[in-house]
C-alpha positions in Angstrom: 0.0 0.0 0.0 1.2 3.5 -0.8 0.4 6.1 1.9 0.7 9.8 1.0 0.7 12.1 4.0 0.2 15.8 3.5 1.0 18.2 6.4 -1.6 20.9 6.8 -0.9 24.5 5.8 0.9 26.8 8.2 -0.9 28.4 11.1 -0.1 31.5 13.2 1.1 29.1 16.0 3.6 27.5 13.6 4.9 30.9 12.5 5.3 32.0 16.2 6.8 28.7 17.3 3.9 28.1 19.7 2.3 24.7 20.4 -0.6 24.6 18.0 -3.7 26.1 19.5 -6.7 23.8 19.8 -8.8 22.0 17.2 -10.2 25.3 16.0 -7.0 27.1 14.9 -7.4 28.3 11.3 -4.8 28.5 8.6 -2.6 31.6 8.4 -3.0 34.0 5.4 0.3 32.7 4.0 -1.2 29.2 3.8 -4.3 30.5 2.0 -2.1 32.2 -0.6 0.0 29.1 -1.1 -3.1 26.8 -1.4 -4.7 29.2 -4.0 -1.7 28.5 -6.3 -2.3 24.7 -6.2 -4.6 22.7 -8.3 -7.0 20.2 -6.7 -5.6 16.8 -5.5 -6.8 14.0 -7.7 -8.8 12.0 -5.1 -9.5 9.4 -7.7 -5.9 8.3 -7.4 -6.6 7.0 -3.9 -8.8 4.3 -2.6 -9.3 6.1 0.7 -8.8 9.6 1.9 -8.4 10.4 5.6 -8.3 13.8 7.2 -7.6 14.9 10.8 -10.7 16.5 12.3 -8.6 19.5 13.4 -9.7 22.7 11.6 -6.3 23.4 10.0 -6.3 19.9 8.4 -9.9 20.0 7.2 -9.4 23.5 5.7 -6.3 22.3 3.9 -8.2 19.4 2.5 -11.1 21.5 1.3 -8.8 24.0 -0.4 -7.0 21.1 -2.1 -10.4 20.1 -3.6 -11.1 17.1 -1.4 -14.6 16.5 -0.2 -15.6 12.9 0.5 -13.0 12.1 3.1 -13.1 10.0 6.3 -12.6 12.2 9.4 -10.1 10.3 11.5 -9.5 11.4 15.1 -6.5 9.1 15.4 -4.7 11.4 12.9 -5.1 14.5 15.0 -2.0 16.2 16.4 -0.8 15.4 19.9 -3.0 17.0 22.6 -0.7 19.6 24.2 -3.1 20.4 27.1 -2.0 23.5 29.0 0.9 24.0 26.6 -1.4 24.9 23.7 -0.8 28.4 22.4 2.4 28.8 24.4 6.1 29.0 23.5 8.6 26.7 25.1 9.7 29.5 27.5 6.2 30.2 28.5 5.6 26.5 29.3 8.6 26.5 31.6 7.5 29.7 33.3 3.8 28.9 33.7 3.6 25.1 34.1 6.8 23.0 34.2 10.0 24.7 35.5 13.0 23.6 33.5 10.9 22.4 30.6 12.8 22.0 27.3 11.6 20.9 23.9 13.5 17.6 24.1 11.2 16.6 27.0 8.4 16.2 24.5 10.2 13.5 22.6 10.3 11.2 25.7 7.6 8.6 25.6 6.1 9.2 29.0 6.7 12.9 29.6 3.3 14.3 30.9 2.0 17.5 29.7 -0.6 19.0 32.2 -4.0 18.0 30.9 -2.4 16.7 27.7 -1.2 13.6 26.0 2.1 11.7 26.3 4.0 10.8 23.2 3.4 7.2 23.9 -0.4 7.8 24.0 -0.1 9.7 20.7 1.8 6.8 19.1 -0.7 4.3 20.4 -3.6 5.8 18.5 -1.5 6.5 15.3 -0.2 3.0 15.2 -3.7 1.6 15.7 -4.9 3.5 12.7 -1.9 2.4 10.7 -2.4 -1.3 11.4 -6.1 -1.0 10.5 -5.4 0.7 7.2 -2.5 -1.6 6.3 -4.8 -4.7 6.8 -7.6 -3.2 4.9 -6.4 -4.1 1.4 -6.3 -0.6 -0.1 -3.6 0.1 -2.7 -3.3 3.9 -2.2 -4.3 6.0 0.7 -4.1 9.8 1.3 -3.9 11.3 4.8 -4.1 15.1 5.5 -2.5 15.2 8.9 0.1 16.8 11.2 3.9 16.9 11.8 3.7 14.6 14.8 2.0 11.9 12.9 4.5 12.1 10.0 7.3 12.0 12.5 6.2 8.6 13.7 6.0 7.2 10.2 9.4 8.7 9.2 11.0 7.1 12.3 9.4 3.8 11.5 10.6 3.9 7.9 14.2 5.0 8.6 15.1 3.1 11.7 15.4 6.2 13.9 14.3 5.5 17.5 10.6 6.0 17.9 11.1 8.4 20.8 14.0 10.6 21.9 16.2 13.2 20.4 15.1 16.8 20.1 14.2 16.6 16.4 10.8 16.3 14.9 10.7 14.7 11.5 7.5 16.2 10.4 8.5 18.0 7.2 7.4 21.4 6.2 3.8 22.6 6.0 2.1 21.8 2.7 4.6 19.1 1.9 3.8 15.5 1.0 5.7 12.5 2.4 5.2 9.1 0.6 5.5 5.8 2.4 5.0 2.1 1.5 3.2 0.0 4.1 3.2 -3.7 3.9 0.2 -5.8 5.2 2.0 -6.4 8.4 2.3 -2.7 9.0 6.1 -2.3 8.2 6.9 1.2 6.9 9.3 2.1 4.0 10.1 5.6 2.9 9.7 6.6 -0.7 9.9 10.4 -0.5 10.0 12.8 2.4 8.6 16.4 2.6 8.2 17.1 -1.1 6.6 20.7 -1.3 3.2 20.5 -2.8 4.1 23.3 -5.0 6.4 20.9 -6.9 4.1 18.0 -6.7 0.7 19.6 -7.3 0.8 22.5 -9.7 -1.9 24.4 -11.7 
């Protein structure tokens, strides 16, 4: 199975290096301009199309011409709880003294009212196993950097957790993976800008 993952368009939180703010954060004007220059995605090339229910992902999907998708909560970004809308420095000041970005990559680091990385991976991997066993030849997912990071690590042999780096690719970029029926992941292409893949 071929799995294409598109990271949603950029948001104000992305531009300000803040943890993405809630399900309702809209795309930034820069993303709307970039999406206006892209032609519609050919949904007919895919057996199934999944979209994270977060507003930024749904808005990206609509502006790429997608309509009949499956809303998949397991593809949502990690729940950042009280960190949402804050910078790293603000998180340390307001909630977790000494907090650094590398803490987020540890599997069991607890964000106040949020989700651990292990919990995030649990739901993403459950979705991946389900889709891999479903018999589709080609699947499209409009999702988030955290989800793509897990797939990239699976495909390249990087440890699933740890290190301070997030392998999510740029916003409005496509990463292509091959998934075998057992759920093993191989990388075909990483973070290709949609501007070079989908043009008018």
